[in-house]
Backbone as a chain_set.jsonl record, in Angstrom:
{"seq": "MPDLERALVNPAAVFATPQDVLDHPRLMRGCKRELLRRWAWDEYLKEVAAGEGMAEGEPSRLDEVKAALLRLGETWRPKPFVPAAGVPRTYGEAELAA", "coords": {"N": [[98.871, -3.322, 67.595], [101.47, -1.642, 69.258], [102.019, 1.915, 69.792], [104.663, 2.612, 68.211], [106.465, 4.71, 67.617], [106.004, 6.482, 69.733], [106.687, 4.759, 71.813], [109.428, 4.451, 71.396], [110.378, 6.886, 72.187], [109.45, 7.106, 74.808], [109.3, 4.404, 76.415], [107.974, 3.478, 78.751], [105.588, 4.792, 78.703], [104.063, 3.458, 76.937], [104.235, 0.72, 77.368], [103.363, -1.281, 80.119], [105.077, -2.782, 81.721], [108.522, -3.947, 81.627], [108.456, -6.637, 80.969], [106.197, -6.791, 79.376], [107.139, -5.752, 76.997], [108.926, -7.785, 76.261], [107.095, -9.868, 75.926], [105.542, -9.126, 73.768], [104.046, -10.13, 70.824], [104.442, -9.217, 68.188], [106.698, -7.716, 67.931], [110.011, -7.651, 66.836], [113.051, -9.205, 67.926], [115.299, -7.411, 67.876], [114.028, -4.931, 67.928], [112.762, -5.078, 70.394], [115.017, -5.113, 72.022], [116.03, -2.516, 71.511], [113.946, -0.883, 72.499], [114.036, -1.611, 75.206], [116.653, -0.86, 75.864], [116.452, 1.926, 75.645], [114.537, 2.364, 77.611], [115.99, 1.531, 79.823], [117.951, 3.525, 79.907], [116.351, 5.771, 80.497], [115.451, 5.039, 83.068], [117.872, 4.905, 84.415], [118.612, 7.606, 84.349], [116.655, 8.601, 86.05], [117.517, 7.5, 88.473], [119.979, 8.792, 88.765], [119.114, 11.45, 89.01], [117.628, 11.245, 91.402], [119.693, 10.59, 93.118], [121.053, 12.943, 93.152], [119.471, 14.514, 94.633], [117.254, 15.632, 93.442], [113.78, 16.283, 92.725], [111.747, 13.591, 93.624], [110.15, 11.049, 91.812], [108.316, 8.419, 90.532], [109.558, 5.248, 91.689], [112.698, 3.938, 90.529], [112.916, 1.57, 87.875], [115.047, 0.248, 86.977], [116.478, -2.141, 87.556], [114.589, -4.086, 86.875], [114.271, -3.601, 84.135], [116.871, -4.105, 83.237], [117.003, -6.828, 83.817], [115.152, -7.794, 81.98], [116.478, -7.205, 79.607], [118.65, -8.915, 79.925], [117.375, -11.341, 79.517], [117.176, -11.248, 76.829], [119.718, -11.653, 76.157], [121.52, -9.58, 76.598], [123.654, -7.323, 78.293], [123.297, -4.416, 80.147], [124.868, -1.312, 80.546], [125.327, 1.969, 81.76], [126.256, 4.518, 79.481], [128.017, 7.289, 79.596], [128.383, 9.071, 77.454], [126.216, 8.838, 75.828], [123.448, 10.479, 74.516], [120.641, 11.859, 76.316], [118.315, 12.144, 74.914], [117.655, 10.865, 71.884], [117.544, 10.541, 68.308], [114.809, 8.79, 67.277], [114.951, 5.57, 65.858], [113.442, 4.48, 62.891], [111.216, 1.848, 62.159], [110.471, -0.597, 59.764], [107.535, -2.329, 58.531], [108.222, -5.021, 58.073], [110.307, -5.442, 59.859], [108.989, -5.276, 62.252], [107.225, -7.333, 62.329], [106.383, -10.53, 63.666]], "CA": [[100.263, -2.919, 67.561], [101.686, -0.451, 70.093], [102.486, 3.128, 69.134], [106.107, 2.398, 68.264], [107.18, 5.996, 67.684], [105.878, 6.952, 71.12], [107.436, 3.827, 72.662], [110.853, 4.711, 71.243], [110.674, 8.097, 72.948], [109.151, 6.839, 76.215], [108.736, 3.046, 76.478], [107.09, 3.304, 79.907], [104.283, 5.385, 78.391], [103.339, 2.541, 76.05], [104.249, -0.619, 77.97], [103.212, -1.233, 81.577], [106.252, -3.394, 82.341], [109.489, -4.458, 80.658], [108.008, -7.958, 80.537], [105.249, -6.583, 78.276], [107.945, -5.618, 75.778], [109.389, -9.136, 75.922], [105.971, -10.738, 75.563], [104.778, -8.65, 72.613], [104.247, -11.1, 69.754], [104.725, -8.646, 66.865], [107.972, -7.0, 67.939], [111.186, -8.499, 66.633], [114.038, -9.192, 69.006], [116.081, -6.179, 67.813], [113.159, -3.828, 68.352], [112.605, -5.24, 71.845], [116.273, -4.655, 72.631], [116.109, -1.059, 71.421], [112.986, -0.321, 73.455], [114.524, -1.847, 76.568], [117.837, -0.005, 76.06], [115.97, 3.296, 75.88], [113.883, 2.343, 78.912], [117.061, 1.462, 80.825], [118.561, 4.85, 80.003], [115.4, 6.615, 81.227], [115.462, 4.644, 84.474], [119.171, 5.309, 84.934], [118.544, 9.045, 84.578], [115.854, 8.787, 87.273], [118.365, 7.179, 89.621], [120.961, 9.867, 88.888], [118.391, 12.619, 89.534], [117.317, 10.981, 92.808], [120.954, 10.643, 93.843], [121.465, 14.349, 93.252], [118.507, 15.199, 95.474], [116.176, 16.251, 92.678], [112.446, 15.807, 93.098], [111.55, 12.168, 93.372], [108.901, 10.633, 91.2], [108.152, 6.981, 90.717], [110.84, 4.577, 91.909], [113.362, 3.422, 89.336], [112.688, 0.167, 87.515], [116.234, -0.125, 86.215], [116.789, -3.57, 87.733], [113.598, -4.851, 86.114], [114.578, -3.426, 82.718], [118.118, -4.826, 82.99], [116.68, -8.262, 83.821], [114.502, -8.087, 80.696], [117.54, -7.211, 78.596], [119.413, -10.158, 80.106], [116.618, -12.424, 78.878], [117.465, -11.136, 75.393], [121.141, -11.895, 75.998], [122.267, -8.327, 76.605], [123.958, -6.67, 79.566], [123.227, -2.964, 79.952], [125.621, -0.428, 81.433], [125.181, 3.339, 81.257], [127.375, 5.099, 78.741], [127.818, 8.724, 79.808], [128.408, 9.851, 76.229], [124.958, 8.657, 75.11], [122.528, 11.58, 74.855], [119.387, 11.468, 76.964], [117.276, 12.086, 73.885], [118.221, 10.631, 70.56], [116.579, 10.469, 67.223], [114.315, 7.411, 67.217], [115.082, 4.824, 64.611], [112.147, 4.035, 62.396], [111.183, 0.436, 61.807], [109.5, -0.969, 58.743], [106.608, -3.39, 58.91], [108.901, -6.315, 58.069], [111.094, -5.54, 61.086], [108.095, -5.366, 63.405], [106.466, -8.587, 62.269], [106.961, -11.597, 64.506]], "C": [[100.438, -1.669, 68.42], [102.135, 0.736, 69.238], [104.01, 3.123, 69.239], [106.89, 3.7, 68.34], [107.152, 6.549, 69.1], [106.706, 6.072, 72.058], [108.939, 4.065, 72.563], [111.286, 5.958, 72.0], [110.497, 7.842, 74.444], [108.495, 5.459, 76.334], [107.737, 2.846, 77.61], [105.709, 3.904, 79.676], [103.427, 4.443, 77.556], [103.211, 1.147, 76.657], [104.207, -0.493, 79.49], [104.449, -1.766, 82.298], [107.254, -3.784, 81.252], [109.096, -5.849, 80.133], [107.009, -7.845, 79.385], [105.977, -6.393, 76.95], [108.394, -7.005, 75.327], [108.27, -10.011, 75.37], [105.238, -10.317, 74.295], [105.073, -9.528, 71.402], [104.657, -10.506, 68.407], [106.034, -7.867, 66.803], [109.122, -7.988, 67.761], [112.177, -8.27, 67.764], [114.845, -7.884, 69.027], [115.288, -4.967, 68.277], [112.952, -3.891, 69.868], [113.853, -4.751, 72.564], [116.351, -3.132, 72.644], [115.162, -0.391, 72.413], [113.5, -0.454, 74.883], [115.785, -1.038, 76.86], [117.414, 1.415, 76.388], [115.301, 3.398, 77.248], [114.942, 2.323, 80.018], [117.711, 2.836, 81.001], [117.653, 5.794, 80.788], [115.439, 6.323, 82.723], [116.78, 5.023, 85.141], [119.17, 6.805, 85.259], [117.699, 9.38, 85.807], [116.709, 8.558, 88.513], [119.409, 8.272, 89.843], [120.3, 11.095, 89.508], [118.072, 12.432, 91.019], [118.575, 11.075, 93.66], [121.469, 12.056, 94.032], [120.45, 15.177, 94.029], [117.407, 15.926, 94.722], [114.845, 15.64, 93.102], [112.28, 14.343, 92.711], [110.183, 11.915, 92.769], [108.691, 9.172, 91.538], [109.519, 6.34, 90.944], [111.401, 4.027, 90.592], [113.031, 1.943, 89.134], [113.892, -0.373, 86.754], [116.561, -1.607, 86.35], [115.853, -4.45, 86.916], [113.89, -4.784, 84.607], [115.86, -4.186, 82.367], [117.88, -6.339, 82.957], [116.017, -8.669, 82.507], [115.541, -8.118, 79.575], [118.392, -8.472, 78.702], [118.704, -11.339, 79.451], [116.796, -12.402, 77.364], [118.963, -11.304, 75.12], [121.997, -10.646, 76.006], [122.453, -7.801, 78.018], [123.982, -5.179, 79.304], [124.052, -2.259, 81.006], [125.462, 0.98, 80.882], [126.448, 3.791, 80.546], [127.195, 6.609, 78.816], [127.786, 9.555, 78.537], [127.131, 9.709, 75.411], [124.01, 9.79, 75.493], [121.238, 11.052, 75.459], [118.267, 11.355, 75.949], [117.959, 11.936, 72.543], [117.13, 10.637, 69.521], [116.105, 9.031, 67.133], [114.54, 6.797, 65.853], [113.696, 4.41, 64.177], [112.272, 2.58, 61.966], [110.122, 0.216, 60.751], [108.611, -2.089, 59.234], [107.298, -4.753, 58.987], [109.714, -6.506, 59.351], [110.219, -5.735, 62.303], [107.339, -6.675, 63.448], [107.164, -9.659, 63.088], [107.736, -12.588, 63.686]], "O": [[99.64, -0.736, 68.322], [102.576, 0.565, 68.102], [104.574, 3.574, 70.236], [107.884, 3.779, 69.062], [108.167, 7.029, 69.605], [107.348, 6.572, 72.982], [109.652, 3.895, 73.551], [112.442, 6.066, 72.41], [111.299, 8.306, 75.254], [107.268, 5.358, 76.351], [106.756, 2.12, 77.447], [104.759, 3.559, 80.379], [102.21, 4.608, 77.475], [102.195, 0.477, 76.477], [104.933, 0.312, 80.073], [104.823, -1.261, 83.357], [106.88, -3.933, 80.088], [109.379, -6.186, 78.983], [106.977, -8.71, 78.51], [105.491, -6.82, 75.903], [108.259, -7.358, 74.155], [108.485, -10.801, 74.451], [104.4, -11.065, 73.792], [106.228, -9.657, 70.997], [105.175, -11.232, 67.559], [106.432, -7.408, 65.733], [109.198, -9.013, 68.439], [112.127, -7.257, 68.461], [115.049, -7.311, 70.097], [115.826, -4.083, 68.943], [112.967, -2.86, 70.54], [113.768, -4.066, 73.583], [116.695, -2.53, 73.66], [115.542, 0.564, 73.09], [113.407, 0.486, 75.673], [115.972, -0.576, 77.985], [117.955, 2.035, 77.304], [115.471, 4.388, 77.959], [114.805, 3.015, 81.027], [117.986, 3.255, 82.126], [118.128, 6.536, 81.648], [115.457, 7.24, 83.543], [116.796, 5.417, 86.307], [119.661, 7.221, 86.308], [117.996, 10.336, 86.523], [116.64, 9.319, 89.478], [119.691, 8.637, 90.985], [120.854, 11.71, 90.419], [118.232, 13.364, 91.807], [118.537, 11.575, 94.784], [122.23, 12.333, 94.96], [120.555, 16.403, 94.079], [116.7, 16.75, 95.302], [114.807, 14.6, 93.76], [112.634, 13.929, 91.607], [109.186, 12.507, 93.182], [108.866, 8.747, 92.68], [110.527, 6.838, 90.444], [110.654, 3.699, 89.67], [112.889, 1.18, 90.089], [113.778, -1.328, 85.986], [116.888, -2.26, 85.359], [116.281, -5.446, 86.332], [113.77, -5.783, 83.897], [115.932, -4.834, 81.323], [118.491, -7.047, 82.157], [116.282, -9.749, 81.98], [115.477, -8.975, 78.693], [118.807, -9.033, 77.687], [119.348, -12.229, 78.897], [116.593, -13.415, 76.694], [119.419, -11.12, 73.991], [123.104, -10.659, 75.467], [121.531, -7.828, 78.834], [124.612, -4.722, 78.35], [123.958, -2.558, 82.197], [125.462, 1.171, 79.666], [127.563, 3.479, 80.965], [126.307, 7.155, 78.161], [127.216, 10.646, 78.536], [126.974, 10.39, 74.397], [123.792, 10.033, 76.68], [120.799, 9.944, 75.154], [117.359, 10.541, 76.12], [118.745, 12.788, 72.129], [115.943, 10.729, 69.834], [116.92, 8.13, 66.932], [114.34, 7.442, 64.823], [112.867, 4.03, 65.004], [113.314, 2.15, 61.472], [109.022, 0.763, 60.825], [108.907, -2.727, 60.245], [106.99, -5.553, 59.871], [109.796, -7.62, 59.869], [110.667, -6.307, 63.296], [106.862, -7.081, 64.508], [108.391, -9.682, 63.186], [108.285, -13.545, 64.231]]}, "num_chains": 1, "name": "protein.A"}
């Protein structure tokens, strides 16, 4: 089982690709959506920073994350009122089971 608390704060630190989130057999659909939403927000912030001329790091994977969310039936759009860092929701074992 992945380190879910860490993944909720920084999904890219736990999963190599958005597809790895989709393919994880023990994560429920809602948990996968939440991880991918948070990942999308992180990638969006990278694009904003790059657009403002801030130091560039790794290229954004926003398109890849959005495609993964589409496979779960969700379209992602940035919401400016969403904070960059939120309080992670905790999941019980029953919610994480496949």
